[in-house]
Backbone atoms as SQL, in Angstrom:
CREATE TABLE atoms (id INTEGER PRIMARY KEY, chain TEXT, resi INTEGER, resn TEXT, atom TEXT, x REAL, y REAL, z REAL);
INSERT INTO atoms VALUES
  (1, 'A', 1, 'MET', 'N', 1.079, -1.251, 0.399),
  (2, 'A', 1, 'MET', 'CA', -0.021, 0.175, 0.125),
  (3, 'A', 1, 'MET', 'C', 0.952, 1.189, -0.146),
  (4, 'A', 2, 'ASP', 'N', 2.228, 0.691, -0.249),
  (5, 'A', 2, 'ASP', 'CA', 3.315, 1.908, 0.136),
  (6, 'A', 2, 'ASP', 'C', 2.691, 3.231, 1.295),
  (7, 'A', 3, 'ILE', 'N', 2.920, 2.559, 2.784),
  (8, 'A', 3, 'ILE', 'CA', 2.400, 3.396, 3.062),
  (9, 'A', 3, 'ILE', 'C', 2.917, 3.262, 4.591),
  (10, 'A', 4, 'THR', 'N', 3.613, 3.990, 5.536),
  (11, 'A', 4, 'THR', 'CA', 4.412, 3.494, 6.968),
  (12, 'A', 4, 'THR', 'C', 3.844, 3.481, 8.317),
  (13, 'A', 5, 'PRO', 'N', 4.344, 2.678, 8.901),
  (14, 'A', 5, 'PRO', 'CA', 3.961, 2.280, 9.805),
  (15, 'A', 5, 'PRO', 'C', 3.189, 3.817, 10.659),
  (16, 'A', 6, 'SER', 'N', 3.750, 4.491, 10.916),
  (17, 'A', 6, 'SER', 'CA', 3.492, 5.727, 11.093),
  (18, 'A', 6, 'SER', 'C', 2.344, 6.144, 10.774),
  (19, 'A', 7, 'ALA', 'N', 2.316, 6.344, 10.105),
  (20, 'A', 7, 'ALA', 'CA', 1.025, 6.832, 9.024),
  (21, 'A', 7, 'ALA', 'C', -0.197, 6.160, 9.075),
  (22, 'A', 8, 'VAL', 'N', 0.322, 4.385, 8.996),
  (23, 'A', 8, 'VAL', 'CA', -1.399, 3.560, 9.573),
  (24, 'A', 8, 'VAL', 'C', -1.395, 3.864, 11.260),
  (25, 'A', 9, 'SER', 'N', -0.297, 4.390, 11.913),
  (26, 'A', 9, 'SER', 'CA', -0.554, 5.070, 13.379),
  (27, 'A', 9, 'SER', 'C', -1.680, 5.479, 13.407),
  (28, 'A', 10, 'GLN', 'N', -0.867, 6.627, 13.146),
  (29, 'A', 10, 'GLN', 'CA', -1.440, 8.400, 13.118),
  (30, 'A', 10, 'GLN', 'C', -3.509, 8.045, 12.661),
  (31, 'A', 11, 'TYR', 'N', -3.793, 6.947, 11.528),
  (32, 'A', 11, 'TYR', 'CA', -5.180, 7.405, 11.181),
  (33, 'A', 11, 'TYR', 'C', -5.374, 6.434, 12.149),
  (34, 'A', 12, 'LEU', 'N', -4.802, 5.583, 13.029),
  (35, 'A', 12, 'LEU', 'CA', -6.055, 4.956, 13.163),
  (36, 'A', 12, 'LEU', 'C', -5.947, 5.513, 15.018),
  (37, 'A', 13, 'HIS', 'N', -5.165, 6.043, 15.077),
  (38, 'A', 13, 'HIS', 'CA', -5.682, 7.027, 16.607),
  (39, 'A', 13, 'HIS', 'C', -6.238, 8.622, 16.464),
  (40, 'A', 14, 'ASN', 'N', -6.711, 8.525, 14.889),
  (41, 'A', 14, 'ASN', 'CA', -7.691, 9.946, 15.028),
  (42, 'A', 14, 'ASN', 'C', -6.848, 11.304, 14.241),
  (43, 'A', 15, 'LYS', 'N', -5.417, 10.521, 14.381),
  (44, 'A', 15, 'LYS', 'CA', -4.277, 12.065, 14.878),
  (45, 'A', 15, 'LYS', 'C', -4.259, 12.498, 12.781),
  (46, 'A', 16, 'ARG', 'N', -4.805, 11.351, 11.703),
  (47, 'A', 16, 'ARG', 'CA', -5.187, 11.830, 10.425),
  (48, 'A', 16, 'ARG', 'C', -6.840, 11.636, 10.350),
  (49, 'A', 17, 'ALA', 'N', -6.754, 12.672, 9.454),
  (50, 'A', 17, 'ALA', 'CA', -8.571, 11.991, 8.201),
  (51, 'A', 17, 'ALA', 'C', -9.657, 11.494, 9.907),
  (52, 'A', 18, 'LYS', 'N', -9.619, 12.456, 10.628),
  (53, 'A', 18, 'LYS', 'CA', -10.239, 12.534, 12.184),
  (54, 'A', 18, 'LYS', 'C', -11.773, 11.750, 10.912),
  (55, 'A', 19, 'LYS', 'N', -12.387, 12.385, 10.256),
  (56, 'A', 19, 'LYS', 'CA', -13.754, 11.963, 9.595),
  (57, 'A', 19, 'LYS', 'C', -14.344, 10.925, 9.348),
  (58, 'A', 20, 'LEU', 'N', -12.662, 9.868, 9.249),
  (59, 'A', 20, 'LEU', 'CA', -13.205, 8.597, 8.607),
  (60, 'A', 20, 'LEU', 'C', -13.239, 7.370, 9.738),
  (61, 'A', 21, 'ASP', 'N', -14.188, 6.441, 9.636),
  (62, 'A', 21, 'ASP', 'CA', -14.430, 5.789, 10.739),
  (63, 'A', 21, 'ASP', 'C', -13.538, 4.454, 10.352),
  (64, 'A', 22, 'PHE', 'N', -12.412, 4.249, 11.161),
  (65, 'A', 22, 'PHE', 'CA', -11.823, 2.891, 10.938),
  (66, 'A', 22, 'PHE', 'C', -12.504, 1.406, 11.586),
  (67, 'A', 23, 'LYS', 'N', -13.198, 1.800, 12.878),
  (68, 'A', 23, 'LYS', 'CA', -13.631, 0.724, 13.265),
  (69, 'A', 23, 'LYS', 'C', -14.264, -0.797, 12.076),
  (70, 'A', 24, 'ILE', 'N', -15.126, 0.132, 11.112),
  (71, 'A', 24, 'ILE', 'CA', -15.476, -0.901, 10.138),
  (72, 'A', 24, 'ILE', 'C', -14.008, -1.275, 9.741),
  (73, 'A', 25, 'ASN', 'N', -13.341, -0.533, 8.787),
  (74, 'A', 25, 'ASN', 'CA', -11.774, -1.186, 8.234),
  (75, 'A', 25, 'ASN', 'C', -11.224, -2.400, 8.884),
  (76, 'A', 26, 'LYS', 'N', -10.528, -1.741, 10.563),
  (77, 'A', 26, 'LYS', 'CA', -10.109, -2.801, 11.471),
  (78, 'A', 26, 'LYS', 'C', -10.851, -4.847, 11.145),
  (79, 'A', 27, 'LYS', 'N', -11.965, -4.179, 11.386),
  (80, 'A', 27, 'LYS', 'CA', -12.719, -5.700, 11.154),
  (81, 'A', 27, 'LYS', 'C', -12.718, -6.174, 10.104),
  (82, 'A', 28, 'ILE', 'N', -12.990, -5.561, 9.112),
  (83, 'A', 28, 'ILE', 'CA', -12.475, -6.158, 8.098),
  (84, 'A', 28, 'ILE', 'C', -10.780, -7.128, 7.386),
  (85, 'A', 29, 'ILE', 'N', -9.845, -5.986, 8.112),
  (86, 'A', 29, 'ILE', 'CA', -8.691, -6.806, 7.864),
  (87, 'A', 29, 'ILE', 'C', -8.269, -7.894, 9.325),
  (88, 'A', 30, 'GLU', 'N', -9.301, -7.418, 10.545),
  (89, 'A', 30, 'GLU', 'CA', -9.121, -8.441, 11.762),
  (90, 'A', 30, 'GLU', 'C', -9.351, -9.968, 10.879),
  (91, 'A', 31, 'ASN', 'N', -10.459, -9.815, 9.960),
  (92, 'A', 31, 'ASN', 'CA', -11.222, -10.881, 9.371),
  (93, 'A', 31, 'ASN', 'C', -10.575, -12.033, 8.433),
  (94, 'A', 32, 'ALA', 'N', -10.002, -11.176, 7.813),
  (95, 'A', 32, 'ALA', 'CA', -9.256, -11.705, 6.575),
  (96, 'A', 32, 'ALA', 'C', -7.279, -12.128, 6.986),
  (97, 'A', 33, 'VAL', 'N', -7.217, -11.851, 7.927),
  (98, 'A', 33, 'VAL', 'CA', -6.026, -11.938, 8.803),
  (99, 'A', 33, 'VAL', 'C', -6.561, -13.131, 9.113),
  (100, 'A', 34, 'THR', 'N', -6.722, -13.473, 10.128),
  (101, 'A', 34, 'THR', 'CA', -7.566, -14.527, 10.754),
  (102, 'A', 34, 'THR', 'C', -7.949, -15.898, 9.727),
  (103, 'A', 35, 'GLY', 'N', -8.619, -15.298, 8.666),
  (104, 'A', 35, 'GLY', 'CA', -8.979, -16.039, 7.621),
  (105, 'A', 35, 'GLY', 'C', -7.288, -17.207, 6.628),
  (106, 'A', 36, 'ILE', 'N', -6.532, -15.951, 6.229),
  (107, 'A', 36, 'ILE', 'CA', -4.975, -16.398, 5.669),
  (108, 'A', 36, 'ILE', 'C', -4.351, -17.243, 6.478),
  (109, 'A', 37, 'LEU', 'N', -4.824, -17.007, 7.849),
  (110, 'A', 37, 'LEU', 'CA', -4.108, -17.841, 9.059),
  (111, 'A', 37, 'LEU', 'C', -4.357, -19.340, 9.124),
  (112, 'A', 38, 'ASN', 'N', -5.691, -19.473, 9.152),
  (113, 'A', 38, 'ASN', 'CA', -6.234, -20.739, 9.295),
  (114, 'A', 38, 'ASN', 'C', -6.285, -21.038, 7.530),
  (115, 'A', 39, 'ASN', 'N', -6.785, -20.354, 6.959),
  (116, 'A', 39, 'ASN', 'CA', -6.312, -21.169, 5.308),
  (117, 'A', 39, 'ASN', 'C', -5.289, -20.664, 4.690),
  (118, 'A', 40, 'PRO', 'N', -4.160, -20.404, 4.819),
  (119, 'A', 40, 'PRO', 'CA', -3.149, -20.115, 3.958),
  (120, 'A', 40, 'PRO', 'C', -2.797, -20.106, 2.810),
  (121, 'A', 41, 'LYS', 'N', -3.798, -21.133, 1.689),
  (122, 'A', 41, 'LYS', 'CA', -4.259, -21.465, 0.624),
  (123, 'A', 41, 'LYS', 'C', -4.915, -20.251, -0.458),
  (124, 'A', 42, 'SER', 'N', -5.830, -20.210, 0.487),
  (125, 'A', 42, 'SER', 'CA', -7.162, -19.745, 0.403),
  (126, 'A', 42, 'SER', 'C', -6.395, -17.633, -0.014),
  (127, 'A', 43, 'TYR', 'N', -5.358, -17.394, 0.347),
  (128, 'A', 43, 'TYR', 'CA', -5.576, -15.705, 0.672),
  (129, 'A', 43, 'TYR', 'C', -5.953, -15.179, -0.169),
  (130, 'A', 44, 'THR', 'N', -6.074, -15.344, -1.458),
  (131, 'A', 44, 'THR', 'CA', -6.312, -14.597, -2.824),
  (132, 'A', 44, 'THR', 'C', -7.594, -14.869, -2.302),
  (133, 'A', 45, 'GLU', 'N', -8.931, -15.429, -2.178),
  (134, 'A', 45, 'GLU', 'CA', -10.219, -15.567, -2.320),
  (135, 'A', 45, 'GLU', 'C', -10.506, -14.130, -1.101),
  (136, 'A', 46, 'ILE', 'N', -9.629, -14.596, -0.237),
  (137, 'A', 46, 'ILE', 'CA', -10.326, -14.065, 0.829),
  (138, 'A', 46, 'ILE', 'C', -9.373, -12.453, 1.188),
  (139, 'A', 47, 'ILE', 'N', -8.640, -12.297, -0.168),
  (140, 'A', 47, 'ILE', 'CA', -8.225, -10.373, 0.137),
  (141, 'A', 47, 'ILE', 'C', -9.038, -10.061, -1.088),
  (142, 'A', 48, 'GLN', 'N', -10.519, -10.884, -2.168),
  (143, 'A', 48, 'GLN', 'CA', -10.990, -10.258, -3.163),
  (144, 'A', 48, 'GLN', 'C', -12.137, -10.205, -2.605),
  (145, 'A', 49, 'ILE', 'N', -12.324, -10.906, -1.366),
  (146, 'A', 49, 'ILE', 'CA', -13.418, -10.617, -0.592),
  (147, 'A', 49, 'ILE', 'C', -13.657, -9.473, 0.356),
  (148, 'A', 50, 'SER', 'N', -11.829, -9.091, 0.722),
  (149, 'A', 50, 'SER', 'CA', -11.737, -7.978, 1.791),
  (150, 'A', 50, 'SER', 'C', -12.298, -6.393, 0.938),
  (151, 'A', 51, 'LEU', 'N', -11.193, -7.060, -0.293),
  (152, 'A', 51, 'LEU', 'CA', -11.262, -5.992, -1.052),
  (153, 'A', 51, 'LEU', 'C', -12.772, -5.117, -1.649),
  (154, 'A', 52, 'LYS', 'N', -14.044, -5.968, -1.811),
  (155, 'A', 52, 'LYS', 'CA', -14.832, -5.936, -2.200),
  (156, 'A', 52, 'LYS', 'C', -15.702, -5.126, -1.147),
  (157, 'A', 53, 'GLN', 'N', -15.122, -5.520, 0.193),
  (158, 'A', 53, 'GLN', 'CA', -16.048, -4.766, 1.147),
  (159, 'A', 53, 'GLN', 'C', -15.276, -3.572, 1.401),
  (160, 'A', 54, 'LEU', 'N', -14.108, -3.390, 1.724),
  (161, 'A', 54, 'LEU', 'CA', -13.515, -2.184, 1.699),
  (162, 'A', 54, 'LEU', 'C', -13.888, -0.892, 0.704),
  (163, 'A', 55, 'LYS', 'N', -14.645, -1.277, -0.651),
  (164, 'A', 55, 'LYS', 'CA', -14.112, -1.123, -2.134),
  (165, 'A', 55, 'LYS', 'C', -15.878, -0.034, -1.498),
  (166, 'A', 56, 'LYS', 'N', -16.631, -1.048, -1.058),
  (167, 'A', 56, 'LYS', 'CA', -18.454, -0.105, -0.481),
  (168, 'A', 56, 'LYS', 'C', -18.136, 0.767, 0.927),
  (169, 'A', 57, 'LEU', 'N', -17.380, 0.856, 1.345),
  (170, 'A', 57, 'LEU', 'CA', -16.535, 1.324, 2.552),
  (171, 'A', 57, 'LEU', 'C', -16.404, 2.578, 1.965),
  (172, 'A', 58, 'THR', 'N', -15.190, 2.616, 0.796),
  (173, 'A', 58, 'THR', 'CA', -14.484, 3.554, 0.674),
  (174, 'A', 58, 'THR', 'C', -15.479, 4.481, 0.032),
  (175, 'A', 59, 'CYS', 'N', -16.626, 3.970, -1.269),
  (176, 'A', 59, 'CYS', 'CA', -17.954, 4.775, -1.601),
  (177, 'A', 59, 'CYS', 'C', -18.469, 5.287, -0.542),
  (178, 'A', 60, 'LYS', 'N', -18.496, 4.615, 0.033),
  (179, 'A', 60, 'LYS', 'CA', -19.777, 5.596, 1.920),
  (180, 'A', 60, 'LYS', 'C', -18.797, 6.291, 1.646),
  (181, 'A', 61, 'ILE', 'N', -17.486, 6.397, 2.117),
  (182, 'A', 61, 'ILE', 'CA', -16.073, 7.265, 2.826),
  (183, 'A', 61, 'ILE', 'C', -16.597, 9.379, 2.123),
  (184, 'A', 62, 'HIS', 'N', -15.938, 8.659, 0.178),
  (185, 'A', 62, 'HIS', 'CA', -16.815, 8.799, -0.172),
  (186, 'A', 62, 'HIS', 'C', -17.551, 10.396, -0.668),
  (187, 'A', 63, 'LYS', 'N', -18.747, 9.323, -0.525),
  (188, 'A', 63, 'LYS', 'CA', -20.265, 9.883, -0.681),
  (189, 'A', 63, 'LYS', 'C', -20.241, 11.181, 0.787),
  (190, 'A', 64, 'LYS', 'N', -20.093, 10.824, 1.918),
  (191, 'A', 64, 'LYS', 'CA', -20.035, 11.484, 3.106),
  (192, 'A', 64, 'LYS', 'C', -18.978, 12.654, 2.705),
  (193, 'A', 65, 'ILE', 'N', -18.019, 12.700, 2.651),
  (194, 'A', 65, 'ILE', 'CA', -16.825, 13.841, 2.633),
  (195, 'A', 65, 'ILE', 'C', -17.400, 14.599, 1.685),
  (196, 'A', 66, 'GLU', 'N', -17.368, 14.309, -0.049),
  (197, 'A', 66, 'GLU', 'CA', -17.466, 15.174, -0.622),
  (198, 'A', 66, 'GLU', 'C', -18.761, 15.616, -1.076),
  (199, 'A', 67, 'LYS', 'N', -19.779, 15.011, -0.046),
  (200, 'A', 67, 'LYS', 'CA', -21.627, 15.472, -0.465),
  (201, 'A', 67, 'LYS', 'C', -21.997, 14.776, -1.604),
  (202, 'A', 68, 'VAL', 'N', -21.781, 13.448, -2.502),
  (203, 'A', 68, 'VAL', 'CA', -22.241, 12.711, -2.900),
  (204, 'A', 68, 'VAL', 'C', -23.450, 12.267, -2.936),
  (205, 'A', 69, 'HIS', 'N', -24.707, 12.358, -4.309),
  (206, 'A', 69, 'HIS', 'CA', -25.867, 12.163, -3.649),
  (207, 'A', 69, 'HIS', 'C', -25.699, 10.913, -3.887),
  (208, 'A', 70, 'THR', 'N', -25.153, 10.692, -5.129),
  (209, 'A', 70, 'THR', 'CA', -25.541, 8.645, -5.877),
  (210, 'A', 70, 'THR', 'C', -24.495, 8.308, -6.234),
  (211, 'A', 71, 'CYS', 'N', -24.054, 7.185, -6.446),
  (212, 'A', 71, 'CYS', 'CA', -23.121, 6.702, -7.281),
  (213, 'A', 71, 'CYS', 'C', -21.995, 7.803, -8.483),
  (214, 'A', 72, 'CYS', 'N', -21.215, 7.935, -7.989),
  (215, 'A', 72, 'CYS', 'CA', -21.002, 8.653, -8.946),
  (216, 'A', 72, 'CYS', 'C', -19.823, 8.356, -10.305),
  (217, 'A', 73, 'GLY', 'N', -20.322, 6.960, -9.633),
  (218, 'A', 73, 'GLY', 'CA', -19.123, 6.152, -11.209),
  (219, 'A', 73, 'GLY', 'C', -17.722, 5.270, -11.246),
  (220, 'A', 74, 'LEU', 'N', -17.197, 6.277, -10.051),
  (221, 'A', 74, 'LEU', 'CA', -16.018, 6.001, -9.554),
  (222, 'A', 74, 'LEU', 'C', -15.861, 4.931, -9.203),
  (223, 'A', 75, 'CYS', 'N', -16.436, 4.316, -8.437),
  (224, 'A', 75, 'CYS', 'CA', -16.467, 2.843, -7.809),
  (225, 'A', 75, 'CYS', 'C', -17.287, 1.830, -8.150),
  (226, 'A', 76, 'LYS', 'N', -17.291, 1.423, -10.062),
  (227, 'A', 76, 'LYS', 'CA', -17.833, 0.909, -10.844),
  (228, 'A', 76, 'LYS', 'C', -16.912, -0.152, -11.255);
């Protein structure tokens, strides 16, 4: 993702992007990590599922920040 550990820490401790709610992201990531640890051979499928969930969340965040009323087409 090309992001430093300190940047991740700042996001998680609300020092950056205070408008964003990372609680849902953490749960998606925790589930993905647990799934991969339990079944390493299924990592590709687990990552694909996680990315779909995060895509929905990203669209929701975009609507909140940019005041987009309907899907703008970026997430399709």
